[in-house]
C-alpha positions as CSV (number, residue, x, y, z in Angstrom):
1,M,-140.2,82.0,-32.6
2,P,-141.9,83.8,-29.7
3,R,-144.7,86.2,-30.4
4,W,-142.9,89.0,-28.7
5,E,-139.2,89.8,-29.3
6,P,-137.4,92.2,-26.9
7,D,-135.8,95.2,-28.6
8,A,-137.2,94.2,-32.0
9,R,-137.2,97.8,-33.3
10,E,-133.6,98.4,-32.3
11,R,-132.5,95.0,-33.7
12,L,-134.2,95.8,-37.0
13,V,-132.5,99.2,-37.2
14,C,-129.0,97.8,-36.4
15,A,-129.5,94.9,-38.9
16,A,-130.7,97.3,-41.6
17,L,-127.8,99.7,-41.0
18,D,-125.2,96.9,-41.1
19,L,-126.7,95.6,-44.4
20,F,-127.1,99.0,-46.0
21,T,-123.4,99.7,-45.1
22,Q,-122.1,96.4,-46.4
23,Q,-124.1,96.0,-49.6
24,G,-125.9,99.3,-50.2
25,Y,-129.4,100.4,-49.6
26,D,-130.8,99.4,-53.0
27,N,-129.3,95.9,-52.7
28,T,-130.8,95.2,-49.3
29,T,-134.2,93.5,-48.9
30,V,-136.6,93.4,-46.0
31,A,-136.1,89.7,-46.0
32,E,-132.4,90.1,-45.5
33,I,-133.0,92.6,-42.7
34,V,-135.3,90.4,-40.7
35,E,-133.0,87.4,-41.2
36,R,-130.1,89.4,-39.9
37,A,-132.2,90.6,-36.9
38,G,-133.6,87.1,-36.2
39,L,-137.1,88.3,-36.6
40,T,-140.0,87.9,-39.0
41,K,-141.4,90.1,-41.8
42,S,-144.6,90.7,-39.9
43,T,-142.5,92.1,-37.0
44,F,-140.7,94.4,-39.4
45,F,-143.9,95.7,-40.9
46,R,-145.4,96.2,-37.4
47,H,-142.6,98.7,-36.8
48,F,-141.9,100.1,-40.3
49,P,-144.0,100.6,-43.5
50,D,-140.8,100.0,-45.6
51,K,-137.1,99.8,-45.4
52,R,-136.6,103.5,-46.0
53,E,-138.4,104.3,-42.8
54,V,-135.8,102.4,-40.8
55,L,-133.5,105.4,-41.3
56,V,-135.9,107.9,-39.8
57,A,-137.2,105.6,-37.1
58,G,-136.7,108.1,-34.3
59,Q,-138.2,111.2,-35.9
60,D,-141.7,110.8,-34.3
61,T,-140.1,110.1,-30.9
62,L,-137.8,113.1,-31.3
63,S,-140.7,115.4,-32.3
64,K,-142.6,114.3,-29.2
65,L,-139.5,114.8,-27.0
66,F,-139.1,118.4,-28.4
67,A,-142.8,119.2,-27.8
68,D,-142.7,117.7,-24.3
69,G,-139.6,119.6,-23.4
70,I,-141.1,122.9,-24.5
71,A,-144.3,122.2,-22.6
72,A,-142.3,121.4,-19.5
73,A,-140.2,124.6,-19.7
74,P,-140.9,127.2,-17.0
75,D,-143.8,129.6,-17.7
76,A,-141.5,132.6,-17.7
77,A,-139.1,131.0,-20.3
78,T,-138.6,133.0,-23.5
79,P,-139.2,131.1,-26.8
80,L,-135.5,130.3,-27.1
81,E,-135.2,129.3,-23.5
82,A,-138.1,126.9,-24.1
83,V,-136.4,125.5,-27.2
84,G,-133.2,125.1,-25.1
85,A,-135.3,123.1,-22.5
86,A,-136.6,121.0,-25.4
87,L,-133.1,120.3,-26.7
88,A,-131.9,119.3,-23.2
89,F,-134.9,117.1,-22.7
90,A,-134.4,115.3,-26.0
91,A,-130.7,114.9,-25.5
92,E,-131.4,112.8,-22.4
93,A,-132.8,110.1,-24.7
94,F,-129.5,109.8,-26.4
95,T,-127.6,108.3,-23.5
96,V,-128.0,104.7,-24.5
97,S,-124.7,103.0,-25.4
98,G,-124.1,102.7,-29.1
99,Q,-126.4,105.5,-30.2
100,R,-123.5,107.8,-30.9
101,D,-122.3,105.3,-33.5
102,L,-125.6,105.3,-35.4
103,G,-125.4,108.9,-36.6
104,P,-122.4,108.4,-39.0
105,K,-123.7,105.1,-40.3
106,I,-127.1,106.6,-41.1
107,A,-125.5,109.7,-42.7
108,A,-123.3,107.5,-44.9
109,V,-126.2,105.4,-46.1
110,I,-128.3,108.5,-46.8
111,A,-125.4,110.3,-48.6
112,A,-125.1,107.3,-51.0
113,N,-128.7,107.4,-52.2
114,C,-130.7,110.3,-53.8
115,E,-134.1,109.0,-52.7
116,L,-132.9,108.9,-49.1
117,Q,-131.4,112.3,-49.4
118,E,-134.8,113.7,-50.4
119,R,-136.5,111.9,-47.5
120,D,-133.9,113.2,-45.1
121,A,-134.4,116.7,-46.3
122,L,-138.0,116.5,-45.0
123,K,-137.0,115.5,-41.4
124,P,-136.2,119.0,-40.2
125,V,-139.6,120.2,-41.4
126,G,-141.4,117.8,-39.2
127,L,-139.2,118.5,-36.2
128,A,-139.7,122.3,-36.6
129,A,-143.4,121.9,-36.9
130,A,-143.6,120.0,-33.7
131,M,-141.6,122.7,-31.8
132,T,-143.6,125.5,-33.5
133,A,-146.9,123.9,-32.4
134,A,-145.6,123.5,-28.8
135,L,-144.4,127.1,-28.7
136,E,-147.7,128.3,-30.0
137,D,-149.5,126.3,-27.3
138,R,-147.5,128.4,-24.8
139,G,-148.9,131.5,-26.4
140,V,-145.8,132.4,-28.6
141,Q,-146.8,134.4,-31.7
142,D,-146.5,132.3,-34.9
143,L,-143.6,134.0,-36.5
144,A,-141.5,134.0,-33.3
145,A,-142.5,130.4,-32.6
146,S,-141.4,129.3,-36.1
147,L,-138.1,131.2,-36.0
148,A,-137.3,129.8,-32.5
149,A,-138.2,126.3,-33.7
150,E,-136.0,126.6,-36.8
151,L,-133.1,127.7,-34.7
152,G,-133.7,124.8,-32.4
153,V,-133.7,122.3,-35.2
154,L,-130.5,123.8,-36.6
155,A,-128.9,123.7,-33.2
156,F,-129.8,120.1,-32.6
157,K,-128.5,119.1,-36.1
158,R,-125.2,120.8,-35.4
159,A,-124.9,119.4,-31.9
160,F,-125.8,115.8,-33.2
161,A,-123.1,116.0,-35.8
162,R,-120.5,117.1,-33.3
163,W,-121.7,114.5,-30.8
164,S,-121.4,111.7,-33.4
165,D,-117.8,112.6,-34.0
166,S,-115.6,110.0,-32.3
167,A,-113.2,112.7,-31.1
168,N,-115.9,114.5,-29.2
169,Q,-115.9,114.2,-25.4
170,L,-119.0,116.3,-24.6
171,E,-122.5,115.1,-24.0
172,L,-125.3,115.9,-26.6
173,G,-127.1,118.2,-24.2
174,E,-124.1,120.4,-23.6
175,L,-123.4,120.5,-27.4
176,A,-127.0,121.4,-28.1
177,R,-126.8,124.2,-25.5
178,Q,-123.6,125.5,-27.0
179,S,-125.0,125.3,-30.5
180,L,-128.2,127.2,-29.6
181,L,-126.0,130.0,-27.9
182,E,-123.8,130.2,-31.1
183,L,-126.9,130.5,-33.3
184,R,-128.4,133.1,-31.1
185,A,-125.2,135.2,-31.2
186,A,-124.9,134.7,-35.0
187,S,-128.5,135.9,-35.5
188,A,-128.0,138.9,-33.3
189,A,-125.0,139.8,-35.5
190,L,-127.3,140.0,-38.5
191,T,-128.9,143.3,-37.4
């Protein structure tokens, strides 16, 4: 087998999701995942510390995309406008064919396992922390930065769920923009 395998990370994710869906998370081993992907255990462990992390493989990338999108927002952007820029920037990474199908598969695997549900509950915390830090780097006060980041995470979560629906015809970026506007309107109605 060659030392370098193209798309190894993606192949491992797809193989793991297929196996988790077919035989359950608990009944799937790393050995089965690498066999299905046509890779080695050492390749698996170069990408993931354990099989649980396969399901949150993109969290670090998404956090970085959010932070980079906020940093690239115009200087005059309000905190929510900067978050909107971050959502649009991150959504551009979700244009690869087949990514839309991963959301429901991942959600189904997580829903069937309590350990995975606990890990999944931590995901928004990390995403919000990345956005909060990026907003604070722009000079946004900590409470406003935290609130804008939390709204951004919620907007992205809602948009991703809509985007993953096979009946949806809109792109993730448009759905994220709509979700952020809906949340902004809803929060204004609280006063």
